[in-house]
Each structure stands twice: as structure tokens, then as C-alpha cells.
C-alpha positions as CSV (number, residue, x, y, z in Angstrom):
1,M,4.6,-11.4,-27.2
2,T,5.2,-10.3,-23.5
3,K,3.3,-7.7,-22.0
4,E,4.8,-6.0,-18.8
5,F,2.2,-5.2,-15.8
6,N,0.9,-2.0,-15.0
7,F,1.5,-1.4,-11.7
8,N,0.0,2.2,-11.6
9,P,-2.9,2.1,-13.4
10,S,-5.6,4.6,-13.5
11,L,-9.1,3.0,-13.3
12,K,-12.4,5.5,-14.0
13,G,-15.8,4.5,-13.2
14,E,-19.3,6.0,-13.0
15,T,-18.6,7.3,-9.6
16,I,-15.0,6.9,-8.3
17,T,-11.7,7.2,-10.2
18,L,-8.5,5.1,-8.4
19,R,-4.8,6.2,-9.5
20,P,-1.8,5.7,-8.4
21,L,-0.8,7.8,-5.1
22,K,1.1,10.9,-5.1
23,N,2.9,13.0,-2.8
24,T,0.4,15.7,-2.8
25,D,-2.0,13.1,-1.6
26,Y,-0.4,13.1,1.9
27,D,-2.1,16.5,3.8
28,N,-5.7,14.9,2.5
29,L,-5.0,11.3,3.2
30,F,-3.4,12.3,6.6
31,A,-6.1,14.5,7.9
32,C,-8.7,11.1,7.2
33,A,-6.0,8.7,8.7
34,S,-5.6,10.9,12.0
35,E,-8.9,9.2,13.5
36,K,-7.7,6.7,15.8
37,E,-10.3,4.5,15.5
38,I,-9.5,3.6,12.1
39,W,-6.3,1.8,13.2
40,A,-7.9,-0.1,15.8
41,G,-7.2,-3.4,14.1
42,Y,-3.9,-2.8,12.5
43,P,-1.0,-4.1,14.3
44,D,0.6,-0.4,14.4
45,T,-2.1,1.2,16.5
46,N,-0.1,4.4,16.5
47,R,-0.4,4.8,12.4
48,H,-3.2,7.7,13.4
49,K,0.4,9.9,14.5
50,E,2.3,11.5,12.1
51,S,5.4,9.6,13.8
52,S,3.7,6.6,12.4
53,F,1.9,7.5,9.7
54,R,4.8,9.5,7.3
55,P,6.9,6.0,7.2
56,W,4.0,4.1,5.9
57,F,3.2,6.8,3.4
58,N,6.9,6.7,2.2
59,E,6.8,3.2,1.7
60,A,3.8,3.2,-0.1
61,I,5.1,6.0,-2.7
62,D,8.6,4.2,-2.6
63,S,6.7,1.4,-3.7
64,K,5.1,2.8,-7.2
65,S,2.1,0.2,-6.6
66,C,0.0,2.1,-4.8
67,L,-3.4,3.2,-5.8
């Protein structure tokens, strides 16, 4: 018996739900990610700019494995 691994689970706890990333999440996620300090330790320190964040977000969407 072979079972395929689900890369897009929805996980629900008492206080949090994790679900696959959706295109409609962009505005809210970018609003949080636009704080420069969040990316201080990240290799691309310009990720707080939309020109850097958009390709990162699109890659996450395309991977179909981002919660």
C-alpha cells in the first residue's frame, strides 16, 4: 500500500490554523513583510521591498508546498 505525501495539509489547533498559501494572501503577508527589520538576518535584506518580495511570494505559490 502506497500513500502519497500531502504537501498541502490544513492543520487546525485550538488557537491557530495552518493552511496552504493562496494568491489572495499577498496583500496581508506583504503588509507584515514590509517591515525592514524582519529581514535583517536574511540573505536578501531587500525582501521588505515589493520588487524583491513579489518574486519570493510567487516562488512560494508555485512550489505548492508552502503553509
